[in-house]
C-alpha positions as a Markdown table, in Angstrom:
| # | Residue | x | y | z |
|---|---|---|---|---|
| 1 | Met | -19.2 | -6.2 | 15.4 |
| 2 | Leu | -16.4 | -7.7 | 12.8 |
| 3 | Glu | -14.6 | -10.1 | 14.5 |
| 4 | Val | -11.0 | -10.0 | 12.9 |
| 5 | Gly | -8.5 | -12.8 | 12.4 |
| 6 | Leu | -4.8 | -11.7 | 11.5 |
| 7 | Val | -2.9 | -14.0 | 9.0 |
| 8 | Gly | 0.9 | -13.5 | 9.8 |
| 9 | Cys | 2.3 | -11.9 | 12.9 |
| 10 | Gly | 5.2 | -10.2 | 11.4 |
| 11 | Arg | 6.0 | -6.3 | 11.6 |
| 12 | Ile | 3.0 | -4.9 | 10.2 |
| 13 | Ala | 0.9 | -7.1 | 12.3 |
| 14 | Lys | 1.8 | -5.2 | 15.4 |
| 15 | Arg | 0.1 | -2.1 | 14.1 |
| 16 | His | -3.0 | -4.1 | 13.1 |
| 17 | Ala | -3.3 | -5.9 | 16.4 |
| 18 | Glu | -2.8 | -2.8 | 18.2 |
| 19 | Leu | -5.5 | -1.0 | 16.6 |
| 20 | Leu | -7.9 | -3.9 | 16.9 |
| 21 | Gly | -7.1 | -5.4 | 20.0 |
| 22 | Leu | -6.9 | -2.4 | 22.1 |
| 23 | Gly | -10.5 | -0.9 | 20.9 |
| 24 | Gln | -9.5 | 1.8 | 18.9 |
| 25 | Ile | -11.7 | 0.7 | 15.7 |
| 26 | Asn | -15.5 | 1.4 | 16.2 |
| 27 | Gly | -17.1 | -1.9 | 15.3 |
| 28 | Ala | -14.5 | -4.2 | 14.9 |
| 29 | Arg | -11.8 | -5.9 | 17.4 |
| 30 | Leu | -9.3 | -8.5 | 17.2 |
| 31 | Ala | -10.6 | -12.0 | 17.5 |
| 32 | Ala | -7.4 | -14.5 | 16.6 |
| 33 | Val | -4.3 | -14.5 | 15.2 |
| 34 | Cys | -2.4 | -17.3 | 13.1 |
| 35 | Asp | 1.5 | -17.5 | 11.9 |
| 36 | Leu | 3.4 | -20.6 | 10.8 |
| 37 | Asn | 6.0 | -19.5 | 13.8 |
| 38 | Ala | 4.9 | -20.6 | 17.4 |
| 39 | Glu | 7.3 | -18.0 | 19.5 |
| 40 | Arg | 6.0 | -15.2 | 17.4 |
| 41 | Leu | 2.7 | -16.4 | 17.8 |
| 42 | Gly | 2.9 | -16.6 | 21.6 |
| 43 | Leu | 4.0 | -13.2 | 21.6 |
| 44 | Phe | 0.3 | -12.0 | 20.2 |
| 45 | Thr | -1.9 | -14.4 | 21.8 |
| 46 | Asn | -0.4 | -13.3 | 25.2 |
| 47 | Glu | -0.3 | -9.8 | 24.9 |
| 48 | Tyr | -4.2 | -9.7 | 23.3 |
| 49 | Asp | -5.4 | -12.4 | 25.1 |
| 50 | Val | -7.1 | -14.1 | 21.8 |
| 51 | Pro | -6.4 | -18.1 | 20.3 |
| 52 | Gly | -3.8 | -18.6 | 18.1 |
| 53 | Tyr | -3.7 | -20.8 | 15.4 |
| 54 | Leu | -0.7 | -22.5 | 13.4 |
| 55 | Glu | -3.1 | -23.0 | 10.2 |
| 56 | Met | -4.9 | -20.4 | 8.7 |
| 57 | Glu | -8.0 | -22.6 | 7.3 |
| 58 | Glu | -8.7 | -23.7 | 11.1 |
| 59 | Met | -9.1 | -19.7 | 12.2 |
| 60 | Ala | -10.9 | -19.3 | 9.3 |
| 61 | Asp | -13.4 | -22.2 | 9.7 |
| 62 | Asn | -13.9 | -21.9 | 13.5 |
| 63 | Gly | -16.6 | -19.5 | 13.8 |
| 64 | Arg | -14.7 | -16.7 | 15.7 |
| 65 | Val | -14.0 | -14.8 | 12.9 |
| 66 | Asn | -15.7 | -12.9 | 10.1 |
| 67 | Leu | -13.3 | -10.8 | 8.6 |
| 68 | Leu | -9.6 | -11.9 | 7.5 |
| 69 | Ser | -6.6 | -9.7 | 7.3 |
| 70 | Val | -3.7 | -11.0 | 5.3 |
| 71 | Leu | -0.6 | -9.7 | 6.4 |
| 72 | Thr | 2.2 | -12.2 | 5.2 |
| 73 | Pro | 5.3 | -11.6 | 2.9 |
| 74 | Ser | 3.9 | -9.9 | -0.3 |
| 75 | Gly | 5.0 | -12.9 | -2.5 |
| 76 | Met | 2.6 | -15.0 | -0.3 |
| 77 | His | -0.6 | -12.8 | -0.6 |
| 78 | Ala | -2.0 | -14.3 | -3.4 |
| 79 | Glu | -1.8 | -18.1 | -2.3 |
| 80 | His | -3.4 | -17.0 | 1.1 |
| 81 | Val | -6.2 | -14.9 | -0.2 |
| 82 | Ile | -7.1 | -17.8 | -2.7 |
| 83 | Arg | -6.7 | -20.6 | -0.1 |
| 84 | Leu | -8.9 | -18.4 | 2.1 |
| 85 | Ala | -11.5 | -16.9 | -0.2 |
| 86 | Arg | -13.4 | -20.2 | -0.2 |
| 87 | Phe | -14.6 | -19.2 | 3.3 |
| 88 | Gly | -16.7 | -16.2 | 1.6 |
| 89 | Leu | -15.6 | -14.1 | 4.5 |
| 90 | Pro | -14.6 | -10.7 | 3.9 |
| 91 | Leu | -10.8 | -10.3 | 3.0 |
| 92 | Val | -8.1 | -7.3 | 4.0 |
| 93 | Val | -4.8 | -7.5 | 2.3 |
| 94 | Glu | -1.9 | -5.5 | 2.9 |
| 95 | Lys | 0.3 | -3.7 | 0.2 |
| 96 | Pro | 1.3 | -4.9 | -2.7 |
| 97 | Met | -1.9 | -6.9 | -3.2 |
| 98 | Ala | 0.5 | -9.1 | -5.3 |
| 99 | Leu | 3.5 | -9.3 | -6.9 |
| 100 | Arg | 2.9 | -10.7 | -10.3 |
| 101 | Leu | -0.2 | -9.8 | -12.5 |
| 102 | Glu | -1.3 | -13.6 | -12.8 |
| 103 | Asp | -1.5 | -13.8 | -9.2 |
| 104 | Ala | -3.7 | -10.6 | -8.8 |
| 105 | Asp | -5.8 | -11.8 | -11.4 |
| 106 | Ala | -6.3 | -15.4 | -9.8 |
| 107 | Met | -7.1 | -13.2 | -6.5 |
| 108 | Leu | -9.6 | -11.7 | -8.5 |
| 109 | Glu | -10.9 | -14.7 | -10.0 |
| 110 | Ala | -11.1 | -16.8 | -6.5 |
| 111 | Cys | -12.8 | -13.8 | -4.6 |
| 112 | Asp | -15.5 | -13.5 | -7.2 |
| 113 | Arg | -16.3 | -17.5 | -7.4 |
| 114 | Tyr | -16.8 | -17.5 | -3.5 |
| 115 | Gly | -18.2 | -13.9 | -2.8 |
| 116 | Ser | -15.2 | -12.9 | -0.8 |
| 117 | Arg | -15.2 | -9.3 | -0.9 |
| 118 | Leu | -11.6 | -8.2 | -1.2 |
| 119 | Phe | -10.1 | -4.9 | 0.5 |
| 120 | Val | -6.9 | -3.7 | -0.5 |
| 121 | Val | -4.6 | -1.4 | 2.3 |
| 122 | Lys | -3.7 | 1.8 | 1.1 |
| 123 | Gln | -4.0 | 3.7 | 4.4 |
| 124 | Asn | -2.0 | 6.9 | 3.2 |
| 125 | Arg | -5.2 | 7.7 | 0.9 |
| 126 | Phe | -7.0 | 8.4 | 4.3 |
| 127 | Asn | -4.2 | 10.8 | 5.6 |
| 128 | Leu | -6.3 | 14.5 | 6.3 |
| 129 | Pro | -3.9 | 16.1 | 3.9 |
| 130 | Val | -4.3 | 13.6 | 1.0 |
| 131 | Ile | -8.4 | 13.8 | 1.3 |
| 132 | Lys | -7.9 | 17.6 | 1.2 |
| 133 | Leu | -5.8 | 17.4 | -2.1 |
| 134 | Arg | -8.1 | 14.9 | -3.3 |
| 135 | Glu | -10.8 | 17.3 | -2.9 |
| 136 | Ala | -9.3 | 20.1 | -4.6 |
| 137 | Leu | -8.6 | 18.1 | -7.6 |
| 138 | Asp | -11.9 | 16.5 | -8.0 |
| 139 | Ala | -13.5 | 20.4 | -7.7 |
| 140 | Gly | -11.1 | 21.4 | -10.7 |
| 141 | Arg | -9.1 | 23.5 | -8.9 |
| 142 | Phe | -5.6 | 22.4 | -10.5 |
| 143 | Gly | -7.1 | 22.7 | -14.3 |
| 144 | Arg | -4.9 | 20.9 | -16.5 |
| 145 | Leu | -2.4 | 18.9 | -14.6 |
| 146 | Val | 1.5 | 19.1 | -15.8 |
| 147 | Met | 3.5 | 17.1 | -13.4 |
| 148 | Gly | 3.2 | 14.8 | -10.3 |
| 149 | Thr | 6.2 | 13.5 | -8.1 |
| 150 | Ala | 6.6 | 11.2 | -5.3 |
| 151 | Arg | 9.5 | 10.9 | -3.0 |
| 152 | Val | 10.2 | 8.3 | -0.8 |
| 153 | Arg | 13.9 | 8.9 | 1.0 |
| 154 | Trp | 13.9 | 6.5 | 4.2 |
| 155 | Arg | 16.5 | 4.7 | 5.9 |
| 156 | Arg | 16.6 | 0.7 | 5.7 |
| 157 | Thr | 19.9 | -0.6 | 7.3 |
| 158 | Gln | 20.9 | -4.1 | 6.6 |
| 159 | Asp | 19.6 | -5.3 | 10.0 |
| 160 | Tyr | 16.2 | -4.7 | 8.7 |
| 161 | Tyr | 16.7 | -6.9 | 5.5 |
| 162 | Asp | 18.3 | -9.5 | 8.0 |
| 163 | Gln | 15.1 | -9.8 | 10.2 |
| 164 | Asp | 13.7 | -12.0 | 7.8 |
| 165 | Asp | 14.9 | -14.2 | 4.9 |
| 166 | Trp | 12.3 | -13.0 | 2.2 |
| 167 | Arg | 12.9 | -9.4 | 2.6 |
| 168 | Gly | 14.6 | -7.7 | -0.3 |
| 169 | Thr | 14.1 | -10.9 | -2.4 |
| 170 | Trp | 12.5 | -10.9 | -5.8 |
| 171 | Ala | 10.2 | -13.9 | -5.3 |
| 172 | Leu | 8.5 | -12.6 | -1.8 |
| 173 | Asp | 9.1 | -9.2 | -1.5 |
| 174 | Gly | 11.1 | -6.7 | -4.6 |
| 175 | Gly | 12.7 | -3.8 | -3.9 |
| 176 | Val | 11.9 | -0.3 | -2.7 |
| 177 | Leu | 9.6 | 0.4 | -5.3 |
| 178 | Ala | 7.5 | -2.7 | -4.6 |
| 179 | Asn | 7.4 | -2.4 | -1.0 |
| 180 | Gln | 8.0 | 1.1 | 0.8 |
| 181 | Ala | 7.4 | 3.3 | -2.0 |
| 182 | Ser | 4.0 | 1.2 | -3.1 |
| 183 | His | 1.8 | 3.7 | -1.3 |
| 184 | His | 3.4 | 6.7 | -3.2 |
| 185 | Ile | 3.0 | 5.1 | -6.6 |
| 186 | Asp | -0.8 | 4.1 | -5.8 |
| 187 | Met | -1.5 | 7.9 | -4.6 |
| 188 | Leu | 0.2 | 9.4 | -7.4 |
| 189 | Ser | -1.7 | 7.6 | -10.3 |
| 190 | Trp | -4.8 | 8.3 | -8.0 |
| 191 | Met | -4.2 | 11.8 | -8.6 |
| 192 | Leu | -3.5 | 11.8 | -12.2 |
| 193 | Gly | -5.0 | 9.0 | -13.7 |
| 194 | Glu | -4.3 | 6.4 | -16.4 |
| 195 | Val | -0.8 | 5.9 | -17.1 |
| 196 | Asp | 0.3 | 5.4 | -20.7 |
| 197 | Ser | 4.2 | 4.4 | -20.2 |
| 198 | Val | 7.0 | 4.4 | -17.9 |
| 199 | Tyr | 10.6 | 4.4 | -17.7 |
| 200 | Ala | 12.5 | 3.0 | -15.0 |
| 201 | Thr | 16.0 | 2.8 | -13.5 |
| 202 | Gly | 17.4 | 1.2 | -10.1 |
| 203 | Met | 20.6 | -0.3 | -8.5 |
| 204 | Thr | 21.3 | -2.1 | -5.1 |
| 205 | Ala | 23.3 | 0.7 | -3.6 |
| 206 | Leu | 23.8 | 0.0 | 0.2 |
| 207 | Ala | 21.6 | -3.0 | 1.1 |
| 208 | Asp | 23.1 | -6.7 | 0.3 |
| 209 | Ile | 19.7 | -8.0 | -1.4 |
| 210 | Glu | 18.4 | -9.3 | -4.5 |
| 211 | Ala | 16.2 | -6.4 | -5.8 |
| 212 | Glu | 16.9 | -2.5 | -5.9 |
| 213 | Asp | 17.1 | -0.2 | -3.0 |
| 214 | Thr | 17.3 | 2.8 | -4.9 |
| 215 | Ala | 15.1 | 3.8 | -8.3 |
| 216 | Ala | 13.8 | 6.4 | -10.7 |
| 217 | Val | 11.1 | 6.2 | -12.7 |
| 218 | Ile | 9.3 | 8.8 | -15.2 |
| 219 | Leu | 5.8 | 8.2 | -16.0 |
| 220 | Lys | 3.7 | 9.7 | -19.0 |
| 221 | Phe | -0.1 | 9.8 | -17.8 |
| 222 | Arg | -2.7 | 9.7 | -20.6 |
| 223 | Asn | -3.8 | 13.4 | -19.9 |
| 224 | Gly | -0.2 | 14.6 | -21.0 |
| 225 | Ala | 1.0 | 15.3 | -17.8 |
| 226 | Leu | 4.5 | 13.6 | -16.4 |
| 227 | Gly | 5.3 | 11.8 | -13.1 |
| 228 | Ile | 8.3 | 11.3 | -11.2 |
| 229 | Ile | 9.1 | 8.9 | -8.5 |
| 230 | Glu | 12.0 | 9.0 | -6.7 |
| 231 | Ala | 12.6 | 6.2 | -3.9 |
| 232 | Thr | 15.4 | 4.8 | -1.7 |
| 233 | Thr | 16.0 | 3.0 | 1.5 |
| 234 | Ala | 19.6 | 4.1 | 1.1 |
| 235 | Thr | 19.2 | 7.6 | 3.0 |
| 236 | Arg | 21.6 | 8.2 | 5.8 |
| 237 | Pro | 21.5 | 8.9 | 8.6 |
| 238 | Asp | 18.3 | 8.9 | 9.1 |
| 239 | Asn | 15.0 | 8.8 | 7.6 |
| 240 | Leu | 13.8 | 12.2 | 5.0 |
| 241 | Glu | 10.7 | 12.2 | 3.5 |
| 242 | Gly | 7.8 | 10.6 | 2.2 |
| 243 | Ser | 6.0 | 12.9 | -0.2 |
| 244 | Ile | 3.9 | 13.7 | -3.1 |
| 245 | Ser | 3.6 | 16.9 | -5.1 |
| 246 | Leu | 0.9 | 18.1 | -7.7 |
| 247 | Leu | 1.3 | 20.8 | -10.1 |
| 248 | Gly | -1.2 | 22.1 | -12.3 |
| 249 | Glu | -2.0 | 25.3 | -14.2 |
| 250 | Gly | -4.3 | 26.5 | -11.3 |
| 251 | Gly | -1.9 | 25.4 | -8.3 |
| 252 | Thr | 0.9 | 23.8 | -6.5 |
| 253 | Val | 0.4 | 21.3 | -3.5 |
| 254 | Val | 3.2 | 19.3 | -1.7 |
| 255 | Ile | 2.5 | 17.1 | 0.9 |
| 256 | Gly | 5.7 | 15.7 | 2.8 |
| 257 | Gly | 6.5 | 14.8 | 6.1 |
| 258 | Phe | 7.4 | 11.1 | 7.1 |
| 259 | Ala | 4.5 | 9.4 | 5.6 |
| 260 | Val | 2.6 | 12.1 | 3.2 |
| 261 | Asn | 1.0 | 13.4 | 6.4 |
| 262 | Glu | 2.0 | 17.2 | 6.2 |
| 263 | Ile | 1.0 | 20.1 | 3.7 |
| 264 | Gln | 4.1 | 22.1 | 3.1 |
| 265 | Glu | 2.6 | 24.0 | 0.3 |
| 266 | Trp | -1.0 | 24.9 | -0.8 |
| 267 | Arg | -1.0 | 27.7 | -3.5 |
| 268 | Phe | -3.8 | 28.3 | -6.0 |
| 269 | Val | -4.5 | 31.1 | -8.6 |
| 270 | Asp | -7.3 | 31.3 | -7.6 |
| 271 | Ala | -7.4 | 31.4 | -3.7 |
| 272 | Leu | -10.6 | 30.6 | -1.6 |
| 273 | Pro | -11.2 | 31.4 | 1.7 |
| 274 | Ser | -11.5 | 27.7 | 2.7 |
| 275 | Asp | -7.6 | 27.7 | 2.1 |
| 276 | Glu | -6.9 | 29.0 | 5.4 |
| 277 | Val | -9.1 | 26.6 | 7.1 |
| 278 | Val | -7.3 | 23.7 | 5.2 |
| 279 | Lys | -3.9 | 24.8 | 6.1 |
| 280 | Arg | -5.1 | 25.5 | 9.8 |
| 281 | Asp | -7.1 | 22.4 | 10.6 |
| 282 | Tyr | -6.1 | 19.9 | 7.7 |
| 283 | Ser | -2.3 | 20.2 | 7.3 |
| 284 | Val | -1.4 | 17.7 | 9.4 |
| 285 | Asn | -2.5 | 14.4 | 10.7 |
| 286 | Pro | -3.3 | 14.1 | 14.2 |
| 287 | Pro | -0.2 | 12.6 | 16.4 |
| 288 | Asp | 1.0 | 8.8 | 15.8 |
| 289 | Val | 1.0 | 9.1 | 12.0 |
| 290 | Tyr | 2.1 | 5.6 | 11.4 |
| 291 | Gly | -1.1 | 4.6 | 12.6 |
| 292 | Phe | -3.6 | 6.8 | 11.6 |
| 293 | Gly | -4.0 | 5.7 | 8.0 |
| 294 | His | -4.6 | 2.5 | 9.2 |
| 295 | Lys | -7.2 | 3.6 | 12.0 |
| 296 | Ala | -9.1 | 5.2 | 9.1 |
| 297 | Tyr | -8.8 | 2.4 | 7.0 |
| 298 | Tyr | -10.3 | 0.0 | 9.2 |
| 299 | Glu | -13.3 | 2.1 | 10.0 |
| 300 | His | -13.7 | 2.6 | 6.1 |
| 301 | Val | -13.6 | -1.1 | 5.9 |
| 302 | Val | -16.4 | -1.5 | 8.7 |
| 303 | Ser | -18.5 | 1.3 | 6.9 |
| 304 | Cys | -18.5 | -0.4 | 3.7 |
| 305 | Ile | -19.5 | -4.2 | 5.0 |
| 306 | Glu | -22.1 | -2.4 | 7.0 |
| 307 | Ser | -23.7 | -0.2 | 4.2 |
| 308 | Gly | -22.8 | -2.5 | 1.4 |
| 309 | Cys | -21.3 | 0.7 | -0.2 |
| 310 | Gln | -18.2 | 0.3 | -2.6 |
| 311 | Gln | -14.7 | 0.2 | -1.1 |
| 312 | Leu | -12.2 | 2.7 | -2.1 |
| 313 | Val | -9.9 | 0.2 | -3.2 |
| 314 | Asp | -10.9 | -2.9 | -4.4 |
| 315 | Gly | -9.5 | -5.9 | -6.2 |
| 316 | Leu | -9.6 | -4.0 | -9.3 |
| 317 | Val | -8.1 | -1.0 | -8.2 |
| 318 | Gly | -5.1 | -3.4 | -6.5 |
| 319 | Arg | -4.9 | -5.0 | -9.9 |
| 320 | Arg | -4.3 | -1.3 | -11.5 |
| 321 | Asn | -1.1 | -0.8 | -9.3 |
| 322 | Ile | 0.3 | -4.5 | -9.7 |
| 323 | Glu | -0.1 | -3.7 | -13.4 |
| 324 | Leu | 1.5 | -0.5 | -13.3 |
| 325 | Leu | 4.1 | -1.8 | -10.6 |
| 326 | Asn | 5.2 | -4.6 | -13.2 |
| 327 | Ala | 5.7 | -2.3 | -15.8 |
| 328 | Ile | 8.0 | -0.3 | -13.9 |
| 329 | Tyr | 10.0 | -3.4 | -13.4 |
| 330 | Glu | 9.9 | -4.6 | -16.7 |
| 331 | Ser | 11.6 | -1.5 | -17.9 |
| 332 | Met | 14.4 | -1.3 | -15.2 |
| 333 | Ala | 15.0 | -4.9 | -16.6 |
| 334 | Ser | 14.8 | -4.4 | -20.3 |
| 335 | Gly | 16.1 | -0.6 | -20.1 |
| 336 | Arg | 13.2 | 0.8 | -22.4 |
| 337 | Glu | 9.9 | 2.5 | -21.8 |
| 338 | Val | 7.2 | 0.4 | -21.4 |
| 339 | Arg | 3.9 | 1.1 | -22.5 |
| 340 | Leu | 1.1 | 0.0 | -20.1 |
| 341 | Arg | -1.6 | -2.9 | -21.0 |
| 342 | Phe | 1.2 | -5.4 | -21.2 |
| 343 | Arg | 2.1 | -8.8 | -19.9 |
| 344 | Pro | 5.3 | -8.7 | -18.3 |
| 345 | Val | 8.4 | -10.9 | -19.7 |
| 346 | Leu | 11.5 | -9.7 | -18.3 |
| 347 | Ser | 10.2 | -8.4 | -14.8 |
| 348 | His | 11.8 | -10.3 | -11.9 |
| 349 | Leu | 9.1 | -9.2 | -9.6 |
| 350 | Gly | 7.5 | -12.5 | -7.9 |
| 351 | Lys | 10.1 | -14.8 | -9.8 |
| 352 | Asn | 12.0 | -17.2 | -7.4 |
| 353 | Gln | 15.5 | -16.8 | -8.9 |
| 354 | Gln | 18.0 | -14.0 | -8.7 |
| 355 | Pro | 18.6 | -12.1 | -11.9 |
């Protein structure tokens, strides 16, 4: 049994605690929680009847836990993972893995030094429609890939950003691309492969924050395909979609819904009888779309630790996502196309200053 300690009791921690604390994950359960805010910590300890700690090292060293989930603000992930790596325990870290590329490198180095296995949360990869899309891609059904698109049209009002003073800041969060759209950027690159270059532009439309709440990105992939990312938290009056589409010479698939959880188009030039099964049995996640991916993700973590198999998203995969994210912000800051395999110069992401 994995005894899990949560580092951070913020918004996303509620979902982790619900899954682990209410027995929804086979092979893992909530054992302890940690937060610097004593009041917020108390809400979790009372609801789930687990010990609470103000210091994460004390929680890691007490013998109660054998897995740690880092759920703190994005800009603190690197510091916390590095400090916890010395305990040699497996570490789960929420998206994005880090903000700065050098921080991602330091996290990998620390985990390698102490033998701490790093899992990066990308729960939408475990959505049933996404799994079927990846299977069709691996089977070669798309042929030559032409274009992939990701759209995040969500609503976040000023009240959301005002909940915590780190939200929307360059140092600890970034904007819609680094936060809300990070899963969709990951899926687009997972499906279409290595990115050759990016061109991005963004603006702060409706929110009073440092970073962008609206952005558009064009990607050129090494296989010749093009990609488009459209992301905003300025959708009004309600959330609209979180979607990904893949177009190739052999077919087209569109997965939409609020959280990439519904097959909207599943069409192939060479149709198969199994296509009807996919559309009937795998076209939508079960109820509770927000929690489905996290549940499947934790079950994946348990399986990897028990069997020793390779995790789907490790630190190296997480680092590639951070490199792509920084290239996007570098392009946004410079106004130029940016080729990958670079070191950020102008990107504001992860920097403790307002541009």
